[in-house]
C-alpha positions in Angstrom: 13.2 36.4 13.4 10.1 34.6 13.4 7.9 34.8 10.1 5.7 32.5 8.1 8.7 31.4 6.2 9.5 29.2 9.3 6.0 27.7 9.6 4.0 25.2 7.3 0.2 25.0 7.3 -0.9 21.7 7.5 -4.4 19.9 7.6 -4.5 17.9 10.8 -6.9 15.0 10.9 -7.9 13.5 14.5 -9.8 10.4 13.8 -10.5 9.7 17.6 -12.6 12.9 17.9 -13.7 13.1 14.3 -12.2 16.7 13.8 -10.0 18.4 11.4 -7.8 21.5 12.0 -5.7 23.8 9.9 -2.6 24.5 11.8 0.7 26.6 11.4 3.7 24.4 12.6 7.2 25.7 13.0 9.3 23.7 10.6 12.4 23.7 13.1 10.9 22.0 16.1 11.1 18.3 16.6 8.2 16.3 15.6 7.8 14.9 19.3 7.6 18.3 20.5 4.8 19.2 17.9 2.8 16.2 18.7 3.0 17.2 22.5 1.9 20.7 21.6 -1.0 19.5 19.4 -2.0 17.1 22.0 -2.2 19.6 24.6 -4.0 22.2 22.5 -6.7 19.7 21.3 -7.1 18.4 25.0 -7.8 22.1 26.0 -10.0 22.8 23.1 -12.1 19.5 23.6 -12.4 20.1 27.4 -10.4 16.8 27.9 -12.3 14.7 25.4 -8.9 14.1 23.6 -6.7 12.8 26.5 -3.0 13.6 26.8 -1.3 10.4 25.5 2.5 9.4 25.3 2.1 7.3 22.3 0.9 9.5 19.6 2.1 9.5 16.1 1.9 11.9 13.1 1.3 10.1 9.9 1.1 11.2 6.4 -2.5 10.8 5.2 -1.5 10.1 1.6 1.0 7.4 1.8 0.8 6.2 5.6 4.6 7.3 6.2 4.9 7.4 10.1 7.0 10.6 10.7 10.3 10.2 12.9 9.4 11.9 16.0 13.4 12.8 16.6 13.4 14.9 13.5 12.2 18.4 12.8 9.3 18.9 10.4 11.7 20.2 8.1 14.0 17.1 8.1 10.7 15.0 7.7 10.0 17.0 4.6 6.5 18.1 5.7 5.4 20.8 3.5 2.6 23.4 3.1 -0.8 21.6 2.6 0.5 18.5 3.9 -2.4 16.2 5.4 -1.3 14.6 8.5 -3.2 12.1 10.9 -2.6 12.3 14.5 -3.1 8.9 16.0 
């Protein structure tokens, strides 16, 4: 059963390429998996201007919290409308 209740819409800020994206993220995936998928998608969309990196983090834009990559979005309490920075 895959519906919008299993996803959150977040505002993703990518400072290195000066872009912002609204993305739907499944809440039950590990944050490390989401970072990899976001990295790949942005790499594809920018024709490689955003390189594939192993050391990216997701950070709460409001309070600077660096999210635990071993936890899911749900466990990290990432909610609809969250502003996240991909660094």
